[in-house]
N, C-alpha and C positions, 0 to 999 in steps of 0.2 A: 444463650446469647445469640442474637441475630448475626448471621454470616452474610458475606457479600460474594456474589458471583458475577462474572463478566460475560457480556454479550457483545459480539461484533458482527461485521458483515464479511463476506468472503473476499473482498478486495484486500484484506489484511495479509493474505498470502501466508498464513500460518500452516505448518505441516500437521498431519493427523496425530503424530506422536505428541507434539506440543499441546494441541487442542485437548487431547485426552488427559495428559499429565496435569494440566493446570485447570481442568474442568471448565473450559471455555465453550460457550454456546455460539455457533456460527450461523447466521442467517444468510442464505445464498442469494447472490445477485441473479438476475435473469439474463440469459444470452439467447439471441434469436437470429436465425438464418431464414430470412423471408418469413414464411408462416410457421416455420418450425421453431418452437420455443422450448428452452431447457433451463432448469435450475443449474447454477454454476456447479453444484455438487454432482450433477449427472454427466458432466463432460470431463474426461481426463484431458490433459494437455495435448496428448497425441491425437485424440478424437477431435478436439477442437481444430487443430491445424489441418487435419485431413478434410474436415468439412469446409474450412476456409479455402483450401486449394481447389475444391471441386463444386462449391455452391455459391450462393449469393453472398455479398459482403456482410459479415455479422454486425450486430449491434447489441447494445446492452440497455437494461433499465434497472431501476432500483427495486428491491424486494417489495412485494405488496405488504400493506400495513398489517394484514392478518398474520403474516409470519413473525413480525416483531411482537404483536400482541400474544401470539402463542408462546414464543420464547420467554417473554416476560412473565406471563401467567403461570407457566409451569414452575418457574423458579420462585416467584412470590408465594404461590400455593404451597411450596415445599419449605417455606419459612425464611427465605433469603431476601436480602435487598439486592438490587441489580445496578451495575454500572454498564452502560452501553457506549462503546467507542466506535464511531462511524468514519467512513471515508470522508475526505474533505467535502464540506457542503458547497464549496465554490464550483465544483465540477460534477456534482451528483445530487439528486433529490433524496438520497438515502437518509441524510440527517433529518430532513423535514418529516419523512415517513416514520422514522424511529421516534421522533418527538411526538408525533400524533399518536403513535401506538402506545406511548408511555403515559398519556394523559390520565387514563382511568386508574392508574396505580398510585397516583399521588406521589408522596416523597419516598415511596419504596423503590422507585426507578429513577435513575439520573442518567441523562444522555449528554455526551460531550462530543464535540467535533475534533477529530484528530488533526484537522487541517493538513492532512498528508494522505498517502496511499501506499500500497504494498507494505513492505516491512518498516517504512516510516510510521505507518499506522500500527503495524504488527508489534513493534517494540513497545509502543504505548500500552497495547493490550497485554503484552507479556508482563511488564512490570506491575501493572494493575492487578493481574491475576495472581502474581506472586504475593503481593501485599495482601490481597483478599484472603488467600489461603493461610496467611500468618495471623489472621484475625483482626486486621485493620478495619476501621469503620468506613462507611460509604464515602463520606466527604473527604477523608484523608486518602482513600484509594484513588478517588478522582484527582486529587491534588498531585499524587505521585505520577499519574499519567500525564497531567498537564506540565509538570516539571520536565519530563522527558521531551514533551512537545516543544518546550521553550529552548531546548538544547539540541534539537534535531536539525540535521542538514541533509537534504535529499537532492541529488543531481542525476540527470538522465541523458544519455547519449542516444540520439536517434540515427538510424541508418537511412530512413526515408520519412517524409512528412505525410505520405499518402494516407496512412491509416488514421493519423491525427485529424487530417482534413475531413475524411469521410465520417469520423466519429462525431464531429460537431461539438466536442467538449472543450475546445480551446480556440474558439473562433477569433478571438482578438489577436492571437499569435499568427494566424495563417497568412495574412498579407506579407508580413516581413519574412516569414520563413519561406514562403513560396519564392520570393525574389532571390534570396541568398542561396537557396539550394538549387533552384532551377538554372540560374544564370552562372553561378560560380561553382556548383557542385560541392558546396560547403556543408559540413555536418553540424547540425544545431545541438547545443547542450542546453537542456532546460533545468530549472530549479524550482522548487516549491517554496514560496514565501507567503506567510499568512494564509495558507491554504490555496493559493493561486499559482498555477503553472505560469512561468515566465521565461523569457530568453535569458540564459545565463552566460553563454559564450558561443563562439563559432570556431570550428576547426576545419582546416583545409583537407583533412582526410580522417577516416575512422580511427586510424592508429594515433594520430595527433590528438584526437578527441579523448582517447583513453589516457594519454599522457597528461592532458589538461585536467582531467578528473583527478588523477593521482596527485597533481600539484595542489589542487583545490582541497582535497581531503587532508593532505599533509599540513596545510596551512591552518587547520582547525585546532592543532595542538593535541593534547591528550584525549584519547577516545575511549569511551566506556563500552559502547556497543557498535558493531560494524557488520554490514551485510552487503552482499553483491547480488543483484537480481538481474535476470536476463530473460529474453525470449529466443529460444531455439539456438543459443550459442553458448552451451555449457562449457566448452573448452576455453573460450575467451574469458568467461566469467571466473573459472577456476584459476586461470593464469593471472588475471587481475587481482584476485584475492591473495594469491601467493606473493605477488609483487608488493601489494599494500602491506602485507604482514612483515615483509623484509624491511620496507622503507619506513614503516611506522614503529617497528618493534612491537607489533601487536601479535598475540598468539594466533597462529594460523588456524588452529582447531576451534577457536572461538568466533571465527568469521562465518556467518551464515551465508551459504551460497544456494540460491533457489531459483527455479524458473517460475516467473509470475503466471498466475492462472488466467483463464479466458476472460474474466471480467475486465482486466486491464490490457491483456494482449490484444484485444479487439482494437484498442486505440493506439497501440504502439507499433504493431507489426513485428516482423522478425528482426533479429539482430539488434535488439535494444539492450543496452547495458545501463543499469542504475546502481547507485551506491547510496546507502542510508548510513549515516554516521551520527552517533550521539556523543557530544562532548562530555567529559567528566564534570560533575557538579562543582568540583573544587576550583575550577577555572573562573 
């Protein structure tokens, strides 16, 4: 019987243990500092931030098509079908590259847009990988991921808009963000809807922004999966996770707390807090 395996890109922010346990193949994004170019997998978070502090402002690009073709080929040649789940196509060319890389494999490889990022994408990858290892067929594995996508809520609190502005991945947001943050020192809260980052709320301080996120997540009702992502503010992320567990009655040990990797940290800067929540299907 043909089995299914999952491919994703490194923007999904999955840890090494999860990747190994669920037999997930990860195609690395590219991070560059001027003429220095690195695969995402070649930079630890600490190395990335050291280079950011002392070098030119970093940028990112999607993986080259050859890396997707190589990942797909190795799995198809081993007798598998493949589901590839990518970072949102609204802010990255990764989806287009993966689709191009999948063409020569016909119906053996299916590519879907997570319409999200970080663990909003990662949760879709994880449920798909679980279903695949249980022997579920390719179309149904894809549907499992898409069902999580439909119930996903992702909000992000920024401490500064400078990295978003330099990254050029959210140009439509910049004029309004610049006005409210420059003049009023207000912290923007972003959300992902339909794969597009948009302004979700405004807070008069970072602390009020965290409270607003807590209210927002509490308003979703019963939660199946919950994660707190951060850049360089692990203590704040852990405290937010503990508070969410108490307020939601959600098991603390089931909340994933992780620092997002270089591919996304480039665009957020330090002190970003994000929360990814997936509502229960019964709602």
